[in-house]
N, C-alpha and C positions, 0 to 999 in steps of 0.2 A: 503493499499499499503506500503510496506517495505522502512524503510529509506535507501537513496542512500549515500555511503561511498564518501569522497572525491578521492580515488583512482579509483572508478568507474566513475566518472566525468571525470578524468583525461585520463582514458583508453577511453572513449568515444569521447573525444576531439582528441587524437590521432588517434583512428581509422577514424573519419570523416576527418581529415586533411591530411593523411599521403600521399595521392595521389592526393591531390586537387590542382588545378593549383594556382598560387600566386595572381592572380586578383579576385579569390573566396574567399579568405582568410578574408578580411574584414567583408563578409556578414555573414560567418559562425562563426566567433568570436562573431559577434554582436548578433546573435542568441543563442550562448552558454552563453553568459551574461544574456539575458532574460531568459534561462532555469534555471541558477543559481539563479535569483532573484525569480522565480517561486516556486524554493525548498528551498527558504531562505539560500542559500550557499554564497552570496557575501561576506560575512564576513570571509570565510574560502578560499578565492581565493588565498592567498599566498600559503597555503599548497596543495591546489589543482595544482597549476603550480609547486611546487617542486615535486609533484608525477608525474606529466605530464613530466618533464625533465628527472626525473629518469626513468620513464617507455620508455621514447622515447630512451634514451641512451642504455637501457637493449634491446629493440628491433631492435637497430642498430648494436649490438654486442660490444658496448663500456663498457668496464669495468672500474669501479671508484675504484681506490686505493688510500688507506690513508696510508702514511708511516709515522711511528714515530720513531724517533731517538734522540740522545742527541746532535746533530750537523748537521748542513747543508749536505746533499748528494752530493758527487762529481759526475760529469757528466758521468764517468765510471760506478760507481754505479747503477744510474739512468738508464743508457742504459741496464744494465744486468737485471734490475728489468722488464722494458718495453720488453726486449727479452723472459723473462722466462713469463711473463702473456700475451702477445700479443700485436702488434703494436697498435690495437685500445684500448689503455689503457690510461685513464686520471688520471695523479698522482698529488696527493696534498701532501706536506709534512709538518709535524707538529713536532715543537721541545719540547721535552718533558724530562727534566732534571731527572724527577723522576724515568725513567727507568734504570738509571744508566750505561747503555751502550747496545749494541746489537741492534736489530731492533723490530719493531712489524708492522705488515702488515695487514691491512685490506681490503679485496676485497669483495664489496657488504655486504654481511651478516656474512662473513667468516673471522675469525681472526687468523693469524699466528704468533704467539709470540715466539720470541727468543731474549727476553729482558734479560739483566742480572738480572734484579729485579725477574722476573718470576722464573729463573733458580736457583737463592737462595732460594726462597720461596719452590720450589719444593724439593730441597737439605735438608732444615730444616723440610719439612714433612716427609720425607724418614728417618732422622735421629731421628725424635720423635717416629717413629712405631717401 
């Protein structure tokens, strides 16, 4: 039998619970833990739950957006980002003085880098050639 990945367990839990009535959840979760124990995956429960949350958001159309800037975003800029990428967006901000200025936006697995550090690096590479 092939080894099951954490993501496969997360997807299975999502599929089983997505349309389940709330009163049935405790029994299903109990069975899920029994299954994890059977496959020796209880030590990986944190990773499985992370994958479950990520997969659930993706299935619901919620985009996870990580914004990196040198200072806190003002409300107007935050609203522009939400309007650009959709109302179903979850924004987290990270302050990173090393990017010098500009912005770096990561949406799921895609990075949009408009940081000053990256622009200077690209200019340096162009001048070297």
